[in-house]
C-alpha positions, 0 to 999 in steps of 0.5 A: 673224271671231269673231262670224261663226264662233260665230253658228251655234254649236248647243249641242245638236250642236256640240262644246265650243269649244276653241282650245288643247289640253291639250298646248299646241297651237293647234287653232283658229287662226281663234279665237285672240285678237289678242294679242301675245306680251307680252300672253299672257305678261302673262296667264300672269303674272296666273295665277301671281299669282292662284294664289299669292294663292288659296293664301295666302288659304286658308292665312289661313283655316286660321290664323283670319285670314280667313273662309270662302273659295272657291278658284279653282284650275282656274278661272283661265282662266274669269275671266281670259280673260273679264275681259280682254274687258270694258271697265272700265266694264262691271259684274261681278256675282260669286258667291263664287268670283270672286277672278280676275275681281274682280282683273282687273276692277280690285279691289285684292287688299287690298280683296278680302281686307278683304271676306273678312276680315269687313269690309264696307269691302271693298265700298267701291272704285272697280271696277265689281264688285258685292259677292259674292253668297252666296245661290246664283244671286240675283245673275243677276237683279241683273245682268239688271236693271242691264243693262236699266236701262243699255239704257233709259238708252242706255248702251253698257256691259254686265253679266256675272254669274258662277255655278256649275253648281249655280246653274242649278238655281235658279229665279233662273237661269231668270228672269234667262235669260227676262228677258234674252231677252224684253227683249234686254238687254246681259248675259252669263250666265257659268256656270263649270261646275266639275263639283260644286255642293258635294257634288252632281255635274253629272250630278245637276243636270240631264238636259240634255246641256249647260247651254249648251242651256238658252239655247234656251228663252230665245231667246238663244245658248248656247255651251259652251266649254273653261273651262280654255282661256284663248284659247277663253274669250276668243274666246267672251266677245268674241263675247258682248260684241260681241253685247251692245254691238251691241244683239243681246242676251244670251248664256249661256256654259257654261265647262267647268272643274274645281274642284281644291280643296274647295267652300270652306275649310269643306268636305272634298271627299274625303268625296264625290269620288274623288281619282282624278277630280282626277288625270284633270282635272289635265292640263287645268289652265289654267296647265299648258297655257298654260305648254306653249304659251309654252314651245313658242314659246320664251317660258317658262323655269323661270327666268322662272317663278321670277321671277314667283313671286318678284315676286308673293310680296311683293305678296301679303304687302303686300296681306295686311298692308294688309287686316289693318290696315284700319279695321273698320266700326262696328255702325251702318254696317250700316245706313248704306249700304242706303238713300238715306233710312233707313226708320223701322223701320231707324232704330229698329233702329239706335238700339236697336243703338247703345244696346248699342254706344256706339262705334257713334255 
């Protein structure tokens, strides 16, 4: 049903897809995911865990125990709602604000922390999640290329890349979009439009009414969805996943959300953003609206919330301890995982480095 309802969505004229209102009311029951009450409660529990982990990581950075970090507060529904629609063998290509999708797709929290603590061993895990892309937008091409390779090999898995509204101003975005359309590849381009690309507002990124409509020029569907609505994100992602698996090609999703925190821990948003704007968006908080939905159904209580937080705290603490005690990489390992056979120029550089760092042998 989801596919038929969204097949004719027009990003130029149709309203943003929403299933759950900020008041916790289901406004489009025909798009509700086929989840049991327990599955919805589990999704909410994951939100609680990730928001607590997100807060903890920001504190670790302030204490000098972690590198620069980009908070996901306000974007949990984008990443959990979409992540729950993927197969664990689908490949995720994240940017640098993807704690949620990385965790939901199988990356342990301690492994995620190892990477952001400056240890490349954090890229060594079994989850189908590529290393974070710090350059804005470049990884969309990686996702498109990998999906094309899977199509050529007749594999059933798909790729999905996550990026912000600022990335849609990069040439890489248009190249990936056009490539996806021409070769009809099984990929999803998932834009988390959180209204700000560091200090540049969405209004200065493009004169287009929506970011989703940029898909039109590439000949693929583009859908704008309420990115702070777990159910709507799940419905739209399911539509995109089914299209990709059925050989119908790529989809661009614009998930409209809000970045409640700073761009990263190296930023101070108060210098360019009116604090009153945050308060205007706060009622749409994905956790608040899902909590209201559960409460109306008799599935949420303050006592249960306390239980969730009490259960999450030691798990987060254990992940932090494990990450901080993880062995660090040697300087030589900077080179060891780049190529199957190291080119002569890099062999020379590695040898030179080892002359300064005997422990690198």
